[in-house]
N, C-alpha and C positions, 0 to 999 in steps of 0.2 A: 344432156341429162347425166351422163357419166361423170362429167366434171363437177356437177353439183353434189353428187354422192361422195365423191372423193374429197371435195372441199369440206363437207359436213364432218366426215371422219377425221380430217386433219384438225378441224376446230375442236372436236371432242377431246382429242389427245392433247391439244394445246391447253384447254381448260383444266385438264387433270394436272398438267405440268405446272400451271399457275397456282393451283391449290397446294401442291407439294412444296413449291418454292415459298409461298406465303406462310404455310405452316412452319417451315424451317426458320424463316425470318422471325416469326412471332415466338417460337420456342427459344431461339437464340437470345432474343431480347429479354424474355422472362428469366432465362437462366442468368443473364448478366445482372438483371435487377436483384435476383435472389442472392448471388454471391456478393454484390455490393452491399446489400442489407446485412448479410452475415458479418462482413468485415466491419461495417459501421457499428454493429452491436458489440463486437469484440473490442474495438477502440473505445467505445463508450464505457464498457465495463472496466477496462484498464485505467481510464482517466478517473472514473469514480473511485477505484481503489487507491490511486495515487493521491487524490484529494483527501480521502478519509484517513489514509495512513499518515499524511503530513499533519493533519489536524490532531491525530492521536499522539504523534511525536511531540508536537508543541504542547499539548495538554500534559504530557508526562513531565516536561520541563517545568511547566507552571505549577504542577502539584509538588514537585521537589522544592520550588521556591516557597510554596505555602508551608511545607514542612519546616524549612529554614526560618521563615518569618514567625511561625508559631513557637517553635522551640528547637534550636539546633541540637541541644543536648538530648532532649527526649525523643525527637523524631528522626534525627539523622545519625548522631553518634551511637545510638542504641542499635543501629543496623550493622550487620557484618559487611565489611568491604568485600568486593568481588563476588558477592552473592546476588543472583537475580531475584528481584522482588516484583510481585504483581501489585497493581494499584486497585484498590477496592473503594468505591464510594458507598458509604453506609447510609446515605440519605441526609446526613448532617455534615459529615466531614470525610476526609480521605484517610486511608490506612494502607500501610505496606504489609504484604503477606507473602508467604512462600507457597500458598495454595494457588494452583493455577486458576486463572479467571480469564475466560474468553469474552471478547467484546463482540456483540451482535453475532453470535457464536462463530465468528470467522477470524477475528484478529487476536493475536496473542501478544500482549504488550508487557515488557518488563523494564525495570530500571535497575541500574547497577552503579554503586558508588565505589570509587577506587582512590587509594591514597595518592597524594601528590608530593613530589619532591622538588627541591630548588637547588640550583647550582650555586657557586660562589658569587655570581653576579645577581643572585635573587631571581633568576629566570626559571620557569618551570622546565624540568628535565626528567629523564628516566631514572636518574639516581642522584644522590646528594643528601641534603638535609630534609627531613620530613617537614612538610609545610602544615603546621597546625592551623586549623580553621579553614582549610581549603580542600575540597574533594573534586575529583573528576566525575561527572555524571554522564552516563550513557543510557539513552532510551532506545530500546529495540522494539520493533513491531514485525511479527511474522504472520504470514497468511498463506493459504493454499490458492494457487492460481487455477484457472479453469482447466488446465491440463493436469492437475494434481501435483504440480511442482511447488515446493515451499519457496516463497519469496521473502526476503528480509530487507528491512530498511532501518537505519539507525541515525541518531543525532547525538553529538557529544558537545558538552560544554563544561565549564568549571563553575562550581558553586562555593560561596564563601560565607562564613559566619559573620556577616556584616553588622548584625545587631548584638553580637556577643551575648547570646542567650542560650 
């Protein structure tokens, strides 16, 4: 009889240990899933920003080409070199302005035109003869990352007055 009572007491303690161990395993599994989900959200947000920023950079270059195609003299030469300009779509066409314009109120995009010089071999260089009809274009996009850190990405190319307009 005594053996039966001791056996039942041991089984009760063993059941409690099973509950504690299973609770620990379930809690550990849910914690792992939670941290995995948080990391996946962070990676998804960064890749969304990367895609959107690259599209905004390409759009900035395309707008500069539209300015060139429409009128080099009126749309590009009228702008000051080395001055950052924001791009604004009026619903009909694009315009360059010095008034800050945020996109999806997150992204800050500017374009900057800079003078170009050519050396004696007619190669682009940092000094030499001023290259009439050619400008260096830099498109910049800045945004705040989730941690409040400003992130910047830029694209550079050269643009030329190919239509002599």
